[in-house]
C-alpha positions as a Markdown table, in Angstrom:
| # | Residue | x | y | z |
|---|---|---|---|---|
| 1 | Unk | -10.1 | -8.1 | -11.9 |
| 2 | Unk | -8.8 | -9.5 | -15.2 |
| 3 | Unk | -7.1 | -12.8 | -14.7 |
| 4 | Unk | -3.9 | -13.9 | -16.5 |
| 5 | Unk | -2.7 | -10.3 | -17.2 |
| 6 | Unk | 1.0 | -9.8 | -17.8 |
| 7 | Unk | 2.7 | -6.5 | -17.6 |
| 8 | Unk | 5.9 | -5.3 | -19.2 |
| 9 | Unk | 6.3 | -2.3 | -16.9 |
| 10 | Unk | 5.5 | -1.3 | -13.4 |
| 11 | Unk | 3.4 | 1.5 | -14.8 |
| 12 | Unk | 1.0 | -1.1 | -16.2 |
| 13 | Unk | 0.7 | -2.7 | -12.8 |
| 14 | Unk | 0.0 | 0.6 | -11.1 |
| 15 | Unk | -2.6 | 1.6 | -13.7 |
| 16 | Unk | -4.4 | -1.7 | -13.4 |
| 17 | Unk | -4.2 | -1.6 | -9.6 |
| 18 | Unk | -5.7 | 1.9 | -9.5 |
| 19 | Unk | -8.3 | 1.2 | -12.2 |
| 20 | Unk | -9.6 | -2.1 | -10.8 |
| 21 | Unk | -9.1 | -1.8 | -7.1 |
| 22 | Unk | -9.1 | 1.8 | -6.1 |
| 23 | Unk | -11.5 | 3.5 | -8.5 |
| 24 | Unk | -14.0 | 0.7 | -8.0 |
| 25 | Unk | -13.9 | 1.1 | -4.3 |
| 26 | Unk | -12.7 | -2.4 | -3.6 |
| 27 | Unk | -9.8 | -0.8 | -1.7 |
| 28 | Unk | -9.6 | 2.6 | 0.0 |
| 29 | Unk | -8.1 | 5.5 | -1.8 |
| 30 | Unk | -5.4 | 5.8 | 0.9 |
| 31 | Unk | -4.0 | 2.4 | -0.3 |
| 32 | Unk | -3.7 | 3.7 | -3.9 |
| 33 | Unk | -1.9 | 6.8 | -2.5 |
| 34 | Unk | 0.4 | 4.5 | -0.5 |
| 35 | Unk | 1.2 | 2.3 | -3.5 |
| 36 | Unk | 2.1 | 5.4 | -5.6 |
| 37 | Unk | 4.1 | 6.9 | -2.8 |
| 38 | Unk | 6.1 | 3.7 | -2.2 |
| 39 | Unk | 6.7 | 3.3 | -6.0 |
| 40 | Unk | 8.1 | 6.9 | -6.1 |
| 41 | Unk | 10.3 | 6.2 | -3.0 |
| 42 | Unk | 11.6 | 3.0 | -4.6 |
| 43 | Unk | 12.4 | 4.9 | -7.8 |
| 44 | Unk | 14.2 | 7.6 | -5.9 |
| 45 | Unk | 16.1 | 5.0 | -3.9 |
| 46 | Unk | 17.3 | 3.3 | -7.1 |
| 47 | Unk | 18.3 | 6.5 | -8.9 |
| 48 | Unk | 19.2 | 9.2 | -6.4 |
| 49 | Unk | 22.6 | 8.8 | -4.7 |
| 50 | Unk | 22.7 | 8.9 | -1.0 |
| 51 | Unk | 19.0 | 9.4 | -0.5 |
| 52 | Unk | 17.9 | 9.1 | 3.1 |
| 53 | Unk | 14.4 | 8.5 | 4.4 |
| 54 | Unk | 13.4 | 9.9 | 7.8 |
| 55 | Unk | 12.7 | 7.2 | 10.4 |
| 56 | Unk | 9.3 | 8.7 | 11.2 |
| 57 | Unk | 8.3 | 8.7 | 7.5 |
| 58 | Unk | 9.4 | 5.0 | 7.1 |
| 59 | Unk | 7.4 | 4.1 | 10.2 |
| 60 | Unk | 4.3 | 5.7 | 8.8 |
| 61 | Unk | 4.8 | 3.8 | 5.5 |
| 62 | Unk | 5.2 | 0.5 | 7.4 |
| 63 | Unk | 2.0 | 1.2 | 9.3 |
| 64 | Unk | 0.2 | 1.9 | 6.0 |
| 65 | Unk | 1.5 | -1.4 | 4.5 |
| 66 | Unk | 0.2 | -3.3 | 7.5 |
| 67 | Unk | -3.2 | -1.7 | 7.0 |
| 68 | Unk | -3.1 | -2.4 | 3.3 |
| 69 | Unk | -2.2 | -6.1 | 3.9 |
| 70 | Unk | -5.1 | -6.4 | 6.3 |
| 71 | Unk | -7.5 | -5.2 | 3.6 |
| 72 | Unk | -6.0 | -6.9 | 0.5 |
| 73 | Unk | -5.6 | -10.4 | 2.0 |
| 74 | Unk | -9.4 | -11.0 | 2.3 |
| 75 | Unk | -10.0 | -9.4 | -1.1 |
| 76 | Unk | -7.5 | -11.8 | -2.7 |
| 77 | Unk | -9.2 | -14.7 | -0.9 |
| 78 | Unk | -12.6 | -13.6 | -2.2 |
| 79 | Unk | -11.3 | -13.2 | -5.7 |
| 80 | Unk | -9.7 | -16.7 | -5.6 |
| 81 | Unk | -12.9 | -18.3 | -4.4 |
| 82 | Unk | -14.9 | -16.7 | -7.2 |
| 83 | Unk | -12.8 | -18.1 | -10.0 |
């Protein structure tokens, strides 16, 4: 991944994440889908009044985040070691 990149918008972070981590196979596609889903949910939470997320749905997202963290932590460590 390119080091030292700065982003003005979340869309730039999303695009780079998908391009350099998901499309290259460094992370599973399901993690890209999770990232995009959580971004959409955050956006709706910010801009839709009285939005409510189902407890089961939230639990699934938390589980997905735990799996994501389990895969991204070793990747970050590897990238840091290869600097």
